[in-house]
MIZA-590014 format. One record per residue: residue in three letters; residue number from 1; z, y, x of N, C-alpha, C in turn. Coordinates in Angstrom, 1 decimal, padded with zeros to 4 digits, m for minus. Example, Ala and Ser with C-alpha at 12.3 -4.5 7.8 and 13.67 -1.06 7.14 Angstrom:
2
+-----+-----+--------+--------+--------+--------+--------+--------+--------+--------+--------+
!   r !   k !    n_Z !    n_Y !    n_X !   ca_Z !   ca_Y !   ca_X !    c_Z !    c_Y !    c_X !
+-----+-----+--------+--------+--------+--------+--------+--------+--------+--------+--------+
! ala !   1 !  007.8 ! m005.7 !  013.2 !  007.8 ! m004.5 !  012.3 !  007.8 ! m003.3 !  013.2 !
! ser !   2 !  007.1 ! m002.2 !  012.8 !  007.1 ! m001.1 !  013.7 !  007.9 !  000.0 !  012.9 !
+-----+-----+--------+--------+--------+--------+--------+--------+--------+--------+--------+
This chain:
121
+-----+-----+--------+--------+--------+--------+--------+--------+--------+--------+--------+
!   r !   k !    n_Z !    n_Y !    n_X !   ca_Z !   ca_Y !   ca_X !    c_Z !    c_Y !    c_X !
+-----+-----+--------+--------+--------+--------+--------+--------+--------+--------+--------+
! met !   1 !  261.6 ! m058.4 ! m045.8 !  260.9 ! m059.7 ! m045.7 !  260.1 ! m060.0 ! m046.9 !
! ser !   2 !  258.7 ! m060.6 ! m046.6 !  257.8 ! m060.7 ! m047.9 !  258.3 ! m062.0 ! m048.8 !
! arg !   3 !  257.8 ! m062.0 ! m049.9 !  258.2 ! m063.2 ! m050.6 !  257.4 ! m064.8 ! m050.0 !
! ser !   4 !  256.2 ! m064.8 ! m049.2 !  255.7 ! m065.5 ! m048.6 !  256.3 ! m066.3 ! m047.6 !
! arg !   5 !  257.2 ! m065.3 ! m046.7 !  257.8 ! m065.8 ! m045.8 !  259.1 ! m066.7 ! m046.2 !
! asp !   6 !  259.5 ! m066.0 ! m047.3 !  261.0 ! m066.8 ! m047.8 !  260.3 ! m068.1 ! m048.2 !
! arg !   7 !  259.1 ! m068.6 ! m048.8 !  258.6 ! m069.4 ! m049.2 !  258.8 ! m070.5 ! m048.2 !
! arg !   8 !  258.4 ! m070.4 ! m046.9 !  257.8 ! m071.2 ! m046.1 !  259.0 ! m071.3 ! m045.1 !
! arg !   9 !  260.3 ! m070.4 ! m045.5 !  261.6 ! m070.6 ! m044.8 !  262.4 ! m072.0 ! m045.6 !
! arg !  10 !  262.1 ! m071.8 ! m046.9 !  262.7 ! m073.0 ! m047.7 !  262.1 ! m074.4 ! m047.2 !
! arg !  11 !  263.1 ! m075.2 ! m047.7 !  262.6 ! m076.8 ! m047.4 !  261.6 ! m077.2 ! m048.6 !
! pro !  12 !  260.3 ! m077.8 ! m048.2 !  259.5 ! m078.3 ! m049.3 !  260.2 ! m078.8 ! m050.9 !
! thr !  13 !  259.9 ! m078.8 ! m051.8 !  260.3 ! m079.3 ! m053.0 !  260.4 ! m080.5 ! m053.0 !
! tyr !  14 !  259.5 ! m081.2 ! m052.3 !  259.6 ! m082.8 ! m052.3 !  260.6 ! m083.3 ! m051.2 !
! arg !  15 !  261.2 ! m082.7 ! m050.4 !  262.3 ! m082.7 ! m049.4 !  263.6 ! m082.3 ! m050.2 !
! arg !  16 !  263.6 ! m081.3 ! m051.3 !  264.8 ! m080.7 ! m051.8 !  265.1 ! m081.6 ! m053.0 !
! arg !  17 !  264.1 ! m082.1 ! m053.5 !  264.2 ! m083.2 ! m054.7 !  263.3 ! m084.3 ! m054.5 !
! pro !  18 !  264.0 ! m085.3 ! m053.7 !  262.7 ! m086.4 ! m053.5 !  262.6 ! m087.2 ! m054.6 !
! gln !  19 !  263.5 ! m087.5 ! m055.5 !  263.5 ! m088.2 ! m056.5 !  262.2 ! m087.5 ! m057.6 !
! gln !  20 !  262.4 ! m086.3 ! m057.9 !  261.6 ! m085.9 ! m058.7 !  259.9 ! m086.3 ! m058.2 !
! phe !  21 !  260.0 ! m085.9 ! m056.7 !  258.4 ! m086.4 ! m056.1 !  258.2 ! m087.5 ! m056.4 !
! tyr !  22 !  259.1 ! m088.6 ! m056.1 !  258.8 ! m090.1 ! m056.2 !  258.4 ! m090.3 ! m057.6 !
! trp !  23 !  259.0 ! m089.8 ! m058.8 !  259.0 ! m090.4 ! m059.9 !  257.7 ! m089.6 ! m060.6 !
! leu !  24 !  257.2 ! m088.5 ! m060.2 !  255.8 ! m088.1 ! m060.5 !  255.1 ! m088.8 ! m059.8 !
! trp !  25 !  254.8 ! m089.3 ! m058.7 !  253.7 ! m090.0 ! m058.4 !  253.8 ! m091.7 ! m058.9 !
! ile !  26 !  254.9 ! m092.2 ! m058.8 !  255.2 ! m093.5 ! m059.7 !  254.6 ! m093.4 ! m061.2 !
! ala !  27 !  254.8 ! m092.5 ! m061.6 !  254.0 ! m092.1 ! m063.2 !  252.4 ! m092.2 ! m062.8 !
! ala !  28 !  252.1 ! m091.3 ! m062.0 !  250.8 ! m091.2 ! m061.7 !  249.9 ! m092.6 ! m061.1 !
! thr !  29 !  250.5 ! m093.3 ! m060.1 !  250.4 ! m094.3 ! m059.8 !  250.0 ! m095.7 ! m061.0 !
! ala !  30 !  251.4 ! m095.9 ! m061.9 !  251.2 ! m096.5 ! m062.9 !  250.0 ! m096.5 ! m063.9 !
! thr !  31 !  249.5 ! m095.2 ! m064.3 !  248.7 ! m094.8 ! m065.0 !  247.4 ! m094.9 ! m064.7 !
! tyr !  32 !  247.0 ! m094.0 ! m063.4 !  245.7 ! m093.7 ! m062.8 !  245.8 ! m095.1 ! m061.8 !
! gly !  33 !  246.4 ! m095.4 ! m061.0 !  245.9 ! m096.6 ! m060.3 !  246.0 ! m097.9 ! m060.9 !
! val !  34 !  247.1 ! m098.2 ! m061.6 !  247.4 ! m099.6 ! m062.0 !  246.6 ! m099.8 ! m063.4 !
! gly !  35 !  247.1 ! m098.9 ! m064.4 !  246.5 ! m099.1 ! m065.8 !  244.9 ! m098.5 ! m065.8 !
! asp !  36 !  244.6 ! m098.0 ! m065.4 !  243.2 ! m097.6 ! m065.5 !  242.1 ! m098.8 ! m064.5 !
! ile !  37 !  242.7 ! m098.9 ! m063.3 !  242.0 ! m100.0 ! m062.6 !  242.1 ! m101.5 ! m063.2 !
! val !  38 !  243.4 ! m101.9 ! m063.7 !  243.5 ! m103.1 ! m064.2 !  242.6 ! m103.1 ! m065.8 !
! ser !  39 !  242.6 ! m102.2 ! m066.6 !  241.8 ! m102.3 ! m067.8 !  240.2 ! m102.0 ! m067.6 !
! thr !  40 !  240.0 ! m101.1 ! m066.5 !  238.5 ! m101.1 ! m066.4 !  237.9 ! m102.3 ! m065.9 !
! ile !  41 !  238.7 ! m103.1 ! m064.8 !  238.2 ! m104.5 ! m064.4 !  238.0 ! m105.5 ! m065.8 !
! ala !  42 !  239.1 ! m105.2 ! m066.6 !  239.2 ! m106.0 ! m067.8 !  238.2 ! m106.0 ! m068.6 !
! phe !  43 !  237.7 ! m104.9 ! m068.9 !  236.3 ! m104.5 ! m069.8 !  235.1 ! m105.0 ! m069.1 !
! leu !  44 !  235.1 ! m104.6 ! m067.6 !  234.1 ! m104.9 ! m067.1 !  233.5 ! m106.3 ! m066.8 !
! glu !  45 !  234.6 ! m107.3 ! m066.6 !  234.6 ! m108.7 ! m066.6 !  234.5 ! m109.1 ! m067.8 !
! tyr !  46 !  235.2 ! m109.0 ! m069.0 !  235.2 ! m109.8 ! m070.2 !  234.1 ! m109.3 ! m071.1 !
! val !  47 !  233.9 ! m107.8 ! m071.1 !  233.0 ! m107.4 ! m072.3 !  231.8 ! m106.8 ! m071.4 !
! pro !  48 !  230.6 ! m107.7 ! m071.2 !  229.7 ! m107.1 ! m070.2 !  228.9 ! m106.6 ! m071.0 !
! ala !  49 !  228.9 ! m106.2 ! m072.1 !  228.0 ! m105.6 ! m073.2 !  228.3 ! m103.8 ! m072.8 !
! ile !  50 !  229.6 ! m103.6 ! m072.6 !  230.2 ! m102.5 ! m072.2 !  229.9 ! m102.0 ! m070.8 !
! arg !  51 !  229.4 ! m101.0 ! m070.5 !  228.9 ! m100.2 ! m069.1 !  230.0 ! m099.1 ! m068.7 !
! glu !  52 !  230.2 ! m099.0 ! m067.3 !  230.8 ! m098.0 ! m066.9 !  230.2 ! m096.7 ! m067.5 !
! ala !  53 !  230.8 ! m095.5 ! m067.8 !  230.2 ! m094.3 ! m067.8 !  230.1 ! m093.1 ! m066.9 !
! asn !  54 !  231.1 ! m093.2 ! m066.0 !  231.1 ! m092.3 ! m064.7 !  230.3 ! m092.8 ! m063.8 !
! pro !  55 !  229.3 ! m092.0 ! m063.3 !  228.0 ! m092.1 ! m062.5 !  229.0 ! m092.5 ! m060.9 !
! leu !  56 !  229.8 ! m091.7 ! m060.5 !  230.6 ! m091.9 ! m059.5 !  231.2 ! m093.4 ! m059.1 !
! val !  57 !  231.7 ! m094.3 ! m060.4 !  232.5 ! m095.3 ! m060.2 !  231.2 ! m096.1 ! m060.6 !
! val !  58 !  230.1 ! m096.0 ! m061.0 !  229.4 ! m097.0 ! m061.1 !  228.3 ! m097.1 ! m060.1 !
! phe !  59 !  228.1 ! m096.2 ! m059.2 !  227.7 ! m096.1 ! m057.6 !  228.6 ! m096.8 ! m056.7 !
! ala !  60 !  229.9 ! m096.7 ! m056.5 !  231.3 ! m097.5 ! m056.0 !  230.9 ! m098.7 ! m056.1 !
! leu !  61 !  230.8 ! m099.3 ! m057.9 !  230.8 ! m100.5 ! m058.1 !  229.5 ! m101.5 ! m057.8 !
! asp !  62 !  228.5 ! m100.6 ! m057.9 !  227.2 ! m101.0 ! m057.6 !  227.1 ! m101.7 ! m055.8 !
! ala !  63 !  227.7 ! m100.1 ! m055.2 !  227.4 ! m100.7 ! m053.9 !  228.5 ! m101.8 ! m053.0 !
! phe !  64 !  229.8 ! m101.4 ! m053.5 !  230.8 ! m102.3 ! m052.9 !  231.7 ! m103.1 ! m053.8 !
! gly !  65 !  231.2 ! m103.4 ! m055.4 !  232.1 ! m104.2 ! m055.9 !  233.4 ! m103.7 ! m056.6 !
! leu !  66 !  234.1 ! m104.5 ! m057.1 !  235.4 ! m103.9 ! m057.6 !  236.4 ! m103.4 ! m056.2 !
! gly !  67 !  236.0 ! m103.7 ! m055.0 !  236.5 ! m103.3 ! m053.9 !  236.1 ! m101.7 ! m053.8 !
! gly !  68 !  234.9 ! m101.4 ! m054.3 !  234.5 ! m100.0 ! m054.2 !  235.1 ! m099.0 ! m055.1 !
! leu !  69 !  235.7 ! m099.7 ! m056.5 !  236.4 ! m099.1 ! m057.3 !  237.6 ! m098.7 ! m056.7 !
! val !  70 !  238.1 ! m099.5 ! m056.5 !  239.5 ! m099.6 ! m056.1 !  239.9 ! m098.3 ! m054.8 !
! ala !  71 !  238.8 ! m098.7 ! m053.7 !  238.9 ! m097.6 ! m052.9 !  238.6 ! m096.5 ! m053.0 !
! leu !  72 !  237.6 ! m095.9 ! m054.0 !  237.6 ! m094.7 ! m054.7 !  238.8 ! m094.3 ! m055.5 !
! lys !  73 !  239.3 ! m095.1 ! m056.2 !  240.7 ! m094.4 ! m056.5 !  241.8 ! m094.5 ! m055.7 !
! ile !  74 !  242.1 ! m095.0 ! m054.5 !  242.9 ! m094.9 ! m053.4 !  242.4 ! m093.5 ! m052.7 !
! ala !  75 !  241.2 ! m093.3 ! m052.4 !  240.6 ! m092.1 ! m052.0 !  241.3 ! m090.7 ! m052.8 !
! val !  76 !  240.8 ! m090.7 ! m054.1 !  241.3 ! m089.6 ! m055.0 !  242.7 ! m089.5 ! m055.1 !
! tyr !  77 !  243.3 ! m090.6 ! m055.1 !  245.0 ! m090.5 ! m055.2 !  245.4 ! m090.2 ! m053.7 !
! leu !  78 !  245.1 ! m090.5 ! m052.6 !  245.6 ! m089.9 ! m051.4 !  245.3 ! m088.4 ! m051.0 !
! phe !  79 !  244.0 ! m088.1 ! m051.6 !  243.8 ! m086.7 ! m051.5 !  244.4 ! m085.6 ! m052.5 !
! leu !  80 !  244.7 ! m086.4 ! m053.4 !  245.8 ! m085.4 ! m054.6 !  247.4 ! m085.3 ! m053.9 !
! ile !  81 !  247.6 ! m086.4 ! m053.4 !  248.8 ! m086.5 ! m052.7 !  248.8 ! m085.4 ! m051.5 !
! trp !  82 !  247.9 ! m085.4 ! m050.8 !  247.8 ! m084.2 ! m049.9 !  247.5 ! m082.7 ! m050.5 !
! val !  83 !  247.3 ! m082.8 ! m051.6 !  247.2 ! m081.2 ! m052.1 !  248.6 ! m081.0 ! m052.6 !
! ser !  84 !  249.2 ! m082.0 ! m053.0 !  250.5 ! m081.9 ! m053.5 !  251.6 ! m081.4 ! m052.6 !
! val !  85 !  251.8 ! m082.3 ! m051.5 !  252.6 ! m082.0 ! m050.3 !  252.3 ! m080.7 ! m049.7 !
! arg !  86 !  250.9 ! m080.4 ! m049.6 !  250.4 ! m079.1 ! m049.1 !  251.2 ! m078.1 ! m049.8 !
! gly !  87 !  250.9 ! m078.2 ! m051.3 !  251.4 ! m076.9 ! m052.2 !  253.0 ! m077.0 ! m051.9 !
! ala !  88 !  253.6 ! m078.0 ! m051.9 !  255.2 ! m078.1 ! m051.5 !  255.4 ! m077.3 ! m050.2 !
! arg !  89 !  254.7 ! m077.5 ! m049.4 !  255.0 ! m076.8 ! m048.2 !  254.6 ! m075.3 ! m048.1 !
! glu !  90 !  253.8 ! m075.1 ! m049.0 !  253.5 ! m073.5 ! m048.8 !  254.2 ! m072.9 ! m050.0 !
! gly !  91 !  255.1 ! m073.5 ! m050.7 !  255.8 ! m073.0 ! m051.8 !  255.1 ! m072.9 ! m053.4 !
! asp !  92 !  253.8 ! m073.3 ! m053.4 !  253.2 ! m073.2 ! m054.4 !  253.6 ! m074.4 ! m055.5 !
! gly !  93 !  254.3 ! m074.0 ! m056.5 !  254.5 ! m074.8 ! m057.4 !  253.2 ! m075.6 ! m058.2 !
! leu !  94 !  252.2 ! m074.5 ! m058.3 !  251.1 ! m075.2 ! m059.2 !  250.3 ! m076.4 ! m058.5 !
! leu !  95 !  250.3 ! m076.3 ! m057.4 !  249.8 ! m076.9 ! m056.2 !  250.7 ! m078.4 ! m056.1 !
! tyr !  96 !  251.7 ! m078.1 ! m056.2 !  252.9 ! m079.3 ! m056.1 !  252.8 ! m080.2 ! m057.5 !
! tyr !  97 !  252.8 ! m079.5 ! m058.7 !  252.9 ! m080.1 ! m060.0 !  252.2 ! m080.8 ! m060.4 !
! tyr !  98 !  250.5 ! m080.0 ! m060.2 !  249.4 ! m080.5 ! m060.9 !  249.1 ! m081.4 ! m060.5 !
! pro !  99 !  248.8 ! m081.9 ! m059.4 !  247.9 ! m083.4 ! m059.0 !  248.9 ! m084.5 ! m059.6 !
! pro ! 100 !  249.8 ! m084.7 ! m059.5 !  250.3 ! m086.1 ! m060.0 !  250.7 ! m085.9 ! m061.6 !
! ile ! 101 !  250.4 ! m084.9 ! m062.3 !  250.5 ! m084.7 ! m063.7 !  249.1 ! m084.9 ! m064.3 !
! leu ! 102 !  248.5 ! m084.2 ! m063.4 !  246.6 ! m084.3 ! m064.0 !  246.4 ! m086.1 ! m063.7 !
! leu ! 103 !  246.7 ! m086.7 ! m062.8 !  246.5 ! m087.9 ! m062.6 !  247.3 ! m089.0 ! m063.7 !
! thr ! 104 !  248.1 ! m088.5 ! m064.0 !  249.1 ! m089.2 ! m064.9 !  248.4 ! m089.0 ! m066.7 !
! val ! 105 !  247.8 ! m087.7 ! m066.6 !  247.2 ! m087.4 ! m067.8 !  245.6 ! m088.1 ! m068.0 !
! val ! 106 !  245.1 ! m088.1 ! m067.1 !  244.0 ! m088.7 ! m066.7 !  243.9 ! m090.2 ! m067.1 !
! gly ! 107 !  244.8 ! m090.8 ! m066.1 !  245.1 ! m092.0 ! m065.9 !  245.6 ! m092.7 ! m067.5 !
! thr ! 108 !  246.4 ! m091.9 ! m068.2 !  246.8 ! m092.3 ! m069.7 !  245.6 ! m092.3 ! m070.6 !
! tyr ! 109 !  245.0 ! m091.5 ! m070.3 !  243.6 ! m091.3 ! m071.5 !  242.6 ! m092.5 ! m070.9 !
! leu ! 110 !  242.4 ! m092.5 ! m069.6 !  241.4 ! m093.6 ! m069.1 !  241.9 ! m095.0 ! m069.5 !
! thr ! 111 !  243.5 ! m095.4 ! m069.5 !  243.8 ! m096.7 ! m069.5 !  243.6 ! m096.9 ! m071.2 !
! ala ! 112 !  243.9 ! m095.9 ! m071.8 !  244.3 ! m095.8 ! m073.4 !  242.8 ! m096.2 ! m074.1 !
! ser ! 113 !  241.8 ! m095.5 ! m073.4 !  240.1 ! m095.5 ! m074.0 !  239.4 ! m096.9 ! m073.2 !
! asn ! 114 !  240.2 ! m097.8 ! m072.3 !  239.3 ! m098.9 ! m072.1 !  240.2 ! m099.6 ! m072.8 !
! val ! 115 !  241.6 ! m099.7 ! m073.4 !  242.0 ! m100.9 ! m073.8 !  241.4 ! m100.8 ! m075.3 !
! arg ! 116 !  241.4 ! m099.5 ! m076.0 !  240.5 ! m099.3 ! m077.2 !  239.3 ! m100.0 ! m077.0 !
! leu ! 117 !  238.4 ! m099.7 ! m075.9 !  237.3 ! m100.4 ! m076.0 !  237.1 ! m101.8 ! m075.8 !
! leu ! 118 !  238.4 ! m102.3 ! m075.2 !  238.5 ! m103.8 ! m075.5 !  239.0 ! m104.6 ! m076.8 !
! trp ! 119 !  239.7 ! m103.6 ! m077.3 !  240.2 ! m104.1 ! m078.5 !  239.2 ! m104.1 ! m079.8 !
! leu ! 120 !  238.0 ! m102.9 ! m079.6 !  237.0 ! m102.8 ! m080.4 !  236.0 ! m104.0 ! m080.4 !
! ser ! 121 !  235.9 ! m104.7 ! m079.0 !  234.6 ! m105.2 ! m079.0 !  235.0 ! m106.9 ! m078.7 !
+-----+-----+--------+--------+--------+--------+--------+--------+--------+--------+--------+
């Protein structure tokens, strides 16, 4: 029996270790979802001299307002959850762990950057 068949027979990681799955995504939600969105809204509302640097976010904000920003974040978040679950089902540890860790790191950086911009202005 090949190794790939063994992976498919095992239960996905998120079913074997559900607490781990939840905590990985709670961290991603706290930093990328809540931290970045709240800090972005704060600096856009309270410091009008500062402009958003990400062109995709600028488009979403211009076209749909703050709802566009939230919708864009939710779309990225849901896509990466899908990648993570798919990776777990295929037994691919990189695809399972990388999305929530990436969102946590990016969210932490973006939140810290936004808070720094608020602090300096």
